[in-house]
N, C-alpha and C positions, 0 to 999 in steps of 0.2 A: 581128680575129678573136679570139674568146674560147673557152676550153676550158670544159666543163661544170663544172669545179672553180672557175671564176671567177664563176659565177652568184651574184647577190645581188639582193635586192628593189630594184626601181627601174631595173635595167639594161635598156636598150632594145636589142632584137635586130632584125636585118633578115632576115625570113623570107619567101620568095616575093615580094620587092619590097614587103612590108608592114612597117611599124614596129610591133613587139610589145613591150610593157613587161612585165617579170616582176613579177607581184603576189606570188606565193609559189612556193617550190620545196622539193623534198625529195630528198635523196640516198638511194637505196634499195639495199641490198646483201642480196639474198635468199640463203638458205642454199644454193640450187642455182641455177646460171646466172650470167650476168654482171650487174654492177651497172648501174643506170640512174638517171636524174634525172627525177622527175615535176614538171611545172611548170604553173602557171596563168598564162596570158598574156592581156594586155588589148591589143586593137588601139588604138593611140594616137589614130587619127583617128575611128574609128567607135564605140569604147568597148566593142565586143563582147568577151566573155571566153571563152576556149577552154582546154581542157586539152591539153597536149602532153607526150609522153614522149621523152626523148633517151637514147641509149646513153651510158654514162660515157666520158669522154675525147673525145667528138665535138667538132669545131671548129664554131663558129657565128659568123656575121658580126655584128658589133655596129655600132650606129649612134651617131654622135657627136651628142649632144643637149646644147645649151648652155642652162643654166638661169641666168636673171638676175633679180635683184631689181629690180622696177619699181614706180612709184607711179601709181595710177589718177588721172588728171586730170579728164576730163569725158566726156560722151556727146555725140556729134555725128552725128545722123541714125541710120544703122544701125551706125556704128563707135563703138568705145570707144577713147579716147586714153590711152596709158600713156607714162611718161617713165622712161628709165634714169637713175638717180641719179648714176652716174659720168660718163657722156658727155653727159647732158642731151638725148639723142636721143629724139624722140617716135616711137611706134609706133602705127599704127592697127590695131585688132583687131576683127573682126566679131563680132556677137552670137552667131552660130552657133558660133564657136570657144569662146566663153565658156560656152555651154550654160546650166544652171541657176545658175551662179555670178553671172550678171548681176543676179539678184534680191537679192543680198546685198552688192553692190559699193557702197562709199561713197567719196566724194571724198577724196583724199590717203591712201587705203588702200595699204599695201605688199603686193604679190603677187609670185609667182614666175612668170615667163613662160619656157616651154620652146620653143626653136627648133631646127630641123634644116635645114641648108643654106639658111638665110635665111627659111624658112617657119615661121610660128608653129604649134606643135602643140597646145598647151593652156595654160591659165592656172590656176595653183593659188592659191586664196584661203587665208587663215589658216583653221584648222579651226574656231575660234570667232570670231564677230564680235559687236560690241556695237551694237545698233540701237535707236532710240527708237520707241515705239508712237505712231502718229499718230491712229488711230481704233480704238475697240473699244466694244462695248455694255457697259453696267454689268452686273456679274455678280450673279445672284440665287441665293443658296444655297437649295436645296430639299431635299426628302426623297430622298436617294440614298445608296446604300451605298458608292460610290466617288467619287473626285474628278472633277468635271466640267471640260470645256474649252469654250472659245468661240473664234471667229475673231478675229484682230487684224490690222490693216493696219499695216505698218512704214513708216518714212520712205523706204525704197527702193521702195515700192509692193508688196512681197511680202506675201502673206497666210499667216499661220501659226496653228496651234492653241496656245492658251495657257490656263493655269488661270484659274478664275473671278475670283480676287483681283487680277488684272492690270488696271491702269487706263490711260487715255490719258495720255501723257507719261512713262510708266515706261521705263527703259532696260533692255533684255533682253540676255541672252547667248544666241545662236542658233548651232546647228551648221550651218556653211555647206554641208556635204556633203548633208544631207537636209532641212534646214529645221526641225529639231526644237528645241523650247524647252528650254534647259538651266538657266535661272535668271534671277533679277533682279539687276541690278548696283546696288549702293548708291552714291549720288553723293557 
């Protein structure tokens, strides 16, 4: 059990038998009336975000979430195999749990795997990943007032929009959360 004063970003609460992670919170003390805590909660399994307000001092049940650093090994059918670096234990995680993260997953990449009571909740990739472009059309600079973009296929099979000057074989820095281009990596 946690008090509203114990709230912090990333804390996982158990509300109505659902696991909800605090994305952001704000303690509010109005000039009139009792204090309260305004929160933005994300359902850990579905990803749905909701706003919820708690009265100050209310006790809320917390969930024990175990976050472990693991290394991605390989893809086997519909499962992705990860290994715990401490125990060398291998864990099979479905592509459904990975979500969009599977598009930016490279072999031997270190990730964080969150579990609750033995069940994998989600996999957290590094915010930025460095991936090589395997295919892109040559960029033609034309008459335009702003910078143009073109599609590029990465070594993981993901397709992202990149500037016209990117060529096949270039190593790019990509944001793993939304697949946006961040820059070129110098070798």
